[in-house]
FIKOLZA-1660 file (N, C-alpha, C; in steps of 0.1 Angstrom, whole numbers, plus 5000, padded with zeros to 4 digits):
% residues 97
   i   px   py   pz ch aa at
   1 0072 8716 1953  A  X  N
   1 0084 8717 1947  A  X CA
   1 0098 8705 1945  A  X  C
   2 0098 8699 1957  A  X  N
   2 0102 8683 1949  A  X CA
   2 0099 8677 1939  A  X  C
   3 0084 8679 1940  A  X  N
   3 0082 8674 1929  A  X CA
   3 0085 8677 1912  A  X  C
   4 0085 8687 1915  A  X  N
   4 0084 8695 1901  A  X CA
   4 0102 8698 1900  A  X  C
   5 0111 8694 1910  A  X  N
   5 0126 8691 1907  A  X CA
   5 0127 8676 1904  A  X  C
   6 0121 8666 1902  A  X  N
   6 0119 8657 1900  A  X CA
   6 0116 8657 1887  A  X  C
   7 0105 8662 1881  A  X  N
   7 0098 8660 1874  A  X CA
   7 0112 8668 1857  A  X  C
   8 0120 8677 1863  A  X  N
   8 0128 8684 1855  A  X CA
   8 0139 8677 1854  A  X  C
   9 0144 8665 1863  A  X  N
   9 0155 8660 1863  A  X CA
   9 0150 8645 1851  A  X  C
  10 0139 8646 1854  A  X  N
  10 0134 8633 1845  A  X CA
  10 0134 8639 1830  A  X  C
  11 0127 8651 1831  A  X  N
  11 0132 8658 1808  A  X CA
  11 0144 8658 1809  A  X  C
  12 0152 8666 1814  A  X  N
  12 0168 8659 1812  A  X CA
  12 0173 8648 1811  A  X  C
  13 0168 8642 1817  A  X  N
  13 0170 8625 1816  A  X CA
  13 0171 8619 1801  A  X  C
  14 0161 8623 1800  A  X  N
  14 0151 8615 1789  A  X CA
  14 0157 8621 1775  A  X  C
  15 0158 8636 1776  A  X  N
  15 0169 8647 1771  A  X CA
  15 0181 8641 1765  A  X  C
  16 0188 8637 1773  A  X  N
  16 0203 8633 1776  A  X CA
  16 0202 8622 1767  A  X  C
  17 0192 8609 1770  A  X  N
  17 0188 8595 1763  A  X CA
  17 0184 8599 1750  A  X  C
  18 0172 8606 1745  A  X  N
  18 0174 8615 1733  A  X CA
  18 0186 8613 1724  A  X  C
  19 0193 8624 1730  A  X  N
  19 0210 8631 1724  A  X CA
  19 0212 8617 1719  A  X  C
  20 0214 8607 1729  A  X  N
  20 0230 8594 1730  A  X CA
  20 0221 8585 1717  A  X  C
  21 0206 8584 1719  A  X  N
  21 0200 8573 1711  A  X CA
  21 0203 8577 1691  A  X  C
  22 0201 8592 1694  A  X  N
  22 0199 8599 1679  A  X CA
  22 0217 8600 1674  A  X  C
  23 0225 8600 1683  A  X  N
  23 0239 8595 1679  A  X CA
  23 0245 8588 1675  A  X  C
  24 0243 8577 1683  A  X  N
  24 0244 8563 1680  A  X CA
  24 0236 8555 1666  A  X  C
  25 0221 8565 1666  A  X  N
  25 0214 8555 1655  A  X CA
  25 0221 8565 1642  A  X  C
  26 0228 8572 1642  A  X  N
  26 0236 8582 1628  A  X CA
  26 0247 8570 1626  A  X  C
  27 0253 8568 1635  A  X  N
  27 0262 8562 1635  A  X CA
  27 0261 8548 1626  A  X  C
  28 0254 8542 1630  A  X  N
  28 0243 8529 1630  A  X CA
  28 0243 8528 1613  A  X  C
  29 0233 8542 1615  A  X  N
  29 0234 8540 1595  A  X CA
  29 0245 8543 1586  A  X  C
  30 0256 8554 1591  A  X  N
  30 0261 8552 1585  A  X CA
  30 0272 8539 1582  A  X  C
  31 0269 8533 1593  A  X  N
  31 0278 8518 1592  A  X CA
  31 0267 8505 1582  A  X  C
  32 0256 8513 1581  A  X  N
  32 0247 8502 1575  A  X CA
  32 0249 8508 1560  A  X  C
  33 0253 8518 1554  A  X  N
  33 0254 8527 1541  A  X CA
  33 0264 8514 1535  A  X  C
  34 0279 8515 1547  A  X  N
  34 0290 8510 1541  A  X CA
  34 0285 8497 1534  A  X  C
  35 0280 8491 1544  A  X  N
  35 0278 8479 1541  A  X CA
  35 0268 8471 1528  A  X  C
  36 0257 8485 1530  A  X  N
  36 0252 8481 1516  A  X CA
  36 0262 8488 1501  A  X  C
  37 0270 8494 1503  A  X  N
  37 0277 8497 1494  A  X CA
  37 0286 8484 1493  A  X  C
  38 0295 8477 1501  A  X  N
  38 0302 8466 1504  A  X CA
  38 0287 8453 1489  A  X  C
  39 0278 8453 1497  A  X  N
  39 0273 8439 1495  A  X CA
  39 0269 8444 1475  A  X  C
  40 0269 8460 1470  A  X  N
  40 0265 8462 1457  A  X CA
  40 0275 8459 1448  A  X  C
  41 0290 8461 1454  A  X  N
  41 0303 8459 1449  A  X CA
  41 0302 8443 1445  A  X  C
  42 0295 8436 1457  A  X  N
  42 0300 8424 1452  A  X CA
  42 0296 8415 1442  A  X  C
  43 0278 8422 1443  A  X  N
  43 0270 8421 1434  A  X CA
  43 0271 8421 1418  A  X  C
  44 0277 8433 1416  A  X  N
  44 0283 8438 1405  A  X CA
  44 0296 8429 1397  A  X  C
  45 0302 8423 1409  A  X  N
  45 0314 8418 1400  A  X CA
  45 0307 8402 1399  A  X  C
  46 0295 8399 1399  A  X  N
  46 0287 8384 1403  A  X CA
  46 0279 8392 1385  A  X  C
  47 0275 8397 1385  A  X  N
  47 0269 8404 1372  A  X CA
  47 0276 8407 1361  A  X  C
  48 0287 8412 1366  A  X  N
  48 0295 8414 1356  A  X CA
  48 0306 8396 1349  A  X  C
  49 0307 8391 1358  A  X  N
  49 0315 8376 1358  A  X CA
  49 0301 8370 1346  A  X  C
  50 0292 8372 1352  A  X  N
  50 0277 8361 1346  A  X CA
  50 0280 8368 1333  A  X  C
  51 0278 8383 1328  A  X  N
  51 0272 8390 1316  A  X CA
  51 0284 8382 1308  A  X  C
  52 0297 8382 1312  A  X  N
  52 0312 8376 1305  A  X CA
  52 0312 8364 1301  A  X  C
  53 0306 8358 1308  A  X  N
  53 0302 8348 1305  A  X CA
  53 0292 8342 1295  A  X  C
  54 0278 8344 1297  A  X  N
  54 0272 8345 1285  A  X CA
  54 0280 8349 1272  A  X  C
  55 0284 8362 1275  A  X  N
  55 0291 8367 1258  A  X CA
  55 0298 8365 1253  A  X  C
  56 0307 8355 1264  A  X  N
  56 0319 8345 1259  A  X CA
  56 0314 8331 1253  A  X  C
  57 0301 8326 1258  A  X  N
  57 0292 8316 1251  A  X CA
  57 0288 8320 1238  A  X  C
  58 0284 8333 1240  A  X  N
  58 0277 8334 1223  A  X CA
  58 0282 8337 1215  A  X  C
  59 0298 8340 1220  A  X  N
  59 0307 8347 1207  A  X CA
  59 0309 8329 1206  A  X  C
  60 0318 8318 1211  A  X  N
  60 0323 8311 1203  A  X CA
  60 0310 8307 1199  A  X  C
  61 0296 8300 1203  A  X  N
  61 0283 8297 1189  A  X CA
  61 0284 8305 1179  A  X  C
  62 0282 8315 1180  A  X  N
  62 0284 8321 1169  A  X CA
  62 0298 8320 1156  A  X  C
  63 0308 8315 1165  A  X  N
  63 0320 8311 1161  A  X CA
  63 0319 8296 1151  A  X  C
  64 0317 8293 1156  A  X  N
  64 0309 8275 1153  A  X CA
  64 0302 8274 1140  A  X  C
  65 0291 8281 1145  A  X  N
  65 0282 8286 1133  A  X CA
  65 0294 8291 1118  A  X  C
  66 0297 8298 1119  A  X  N
  66 0305 8304 1106  A  X CA
  66 0311 8294 1104  A  X  C
  67 0320 8287 1110  A  X  N
  67 0332 8273 1110  A  X CA
  67 0323 8270 1102  A  X  C
  68 0305 8260 1104  A  X  N
  68 0303 8250 1099  A  X CA
  68 0299 8257 1083  A  X  C
  69 0294 8267 1084  A  X  N
  69 0291 8276 1072  A  X CA
  69 0303 8279 1064  A  X  C
  70 0316 8274 1067  A  X  N
  70 0324 8277 1057  A  X CA
  70 0326 8292 1058  A  X  C
  71 0321 8299 1065  A  X  N
  71 0325 8313 1062  A  X CA
  71 0340 8316 1070  A  X  C
  72 0344 8314 1076  A  X  N
  72 0359 8316 1086  A  X CA
  72 0368 8307 1084  A  X  C
  73 0380 8313 1089  A  X  N
  73 0388 8296 1094  A  X CA
  73 0398 8307 1101  A  X  C
  74 0409 8298 1108  A  X  N
  74 0419 8302 1114  A  X CA
  74 0429 8299 1105  A  X  C
  75 0437 8315 1109  A  X  N
  75 0453 8317 1101  A  X CA
  75 0460 8306 1105  A  X  C
  76 0474 8307 1107  A  X  N
  76 0482 8299 1108  A  X CA
  76 0491 8314 1122  A  X  C
  77 0483 8318 1128  A  X  N
  77 0488 8327 1139  A  X CA
  77 0474 8320 1145  A  X  C
  78 0462 8317 1144  A  X  N
  78 0455 8316 1152  A  X CA
  78 0440 8329 1148  A  X  C
  79 0444 8336 1145  A  X  N
  79 0436 8344 1142  A  X CA
  79 0422 8341 1130  A  X  C
  80 0412 8344 1137  A  X  N
  80 0397 8343 1129  A  X CA
  80 0399 8348 1113  A  X  C
  81 0401 8341 1105  A  X  N
  81 0399 8350 1088  A  X CA
  81 0383 8343 1080  A  X  C
  82 0379 8355 1072  A  X  N
  82 0367 8353 1062  A  X CA
  82 0375 8349 1054  A  X  C
  83 0363 8337 1042  A  X  N
  83 0369 8329 1035  A  X CA
  83 0375 8335 1024  A  X  C
  84 0359 8345 1022  A  X  N
  84 0359 8351 1012  A  X CA
  84 0364 8365 1008  A  X  C
  85 0373 8375 1017  A  X  N
  85 0376 8381 1019  A  X CA
  85 0396 8382 1019  A  X  C
  86 0393 8371 1027  A  X  N
  86 0413 8373 1035  A  X CA
  86 0409 8380 1049  A  X  C
  87 0399 8386 1049  A  X  N
  87 0402 8397 1065  A  X CA
  87 0404 8393 1077  A  X  C
  88 0406 8396 1086  A  X  N
  88 0403 8393 1101  A  X CA
  88 0386 8396 1106  A  X  C
  89 0385 8381 1115  A  X  N
  89 0371 8390 1116  A  X CA
  89 0374 8392 1129  A  X  C
  90 0365 8406 1123  A  X  N
  90 0359 8416 1133  A  X CA
  90 0371 8430 1131  A  X  C
  91 0377 8428 1117  A  X  N
  91 0381 8442 1112  A  X CA
  91 0368 8449 1102  A  X  C
  92 0376 8460 1097  A  X  N
  92 0366 8467 1087  A  X CA
  92 0357 8463 1078  A  X  C
  93 0345 8462 1071  A  X  N
  93 0341 8455 1063  A  X CA
  93 0343 8465 1048  A  X  C
  94 0350 8457 1041  A  X  N
  94 0351 8459 1025  A  X CA
  94 0340 8456 1020  A  X  C
  95 0338 8467 1009  A  X  N
  95 0328 8464 1001  A  X CA
  95 0336 8459 0989  A  X  C
  96 0324 8449 0977  A  X  N
  96 0328 8438 0971  A  X CA
  96 0328 8451 0957  A  X  C
  97 0343 8448 0950  A  X  N
  97 0342 8457 0937  A  X CA
  97 0331 8457 0929  A  X  C
% end
């Protein structure tokens, strides 16, 4: 009888520890998800900054090439303008008559 009581007590104690461990595991998993989300936000900011830097460099290169080809110039307000049409760069395309 004493052995049966010890076995039952051990099983109840094991179940209690299992429940507590699962509860702590769920809490730890939630914290990991939050940490992963924060890391993902940081990475996306870095990627966005990199993408913008690349776009700016490509834009500056394109402007330099168009200037070298004498296709564009800056007007008195600092806007880039097409030499042939006088339209601002990036404006709607105008079909020649």
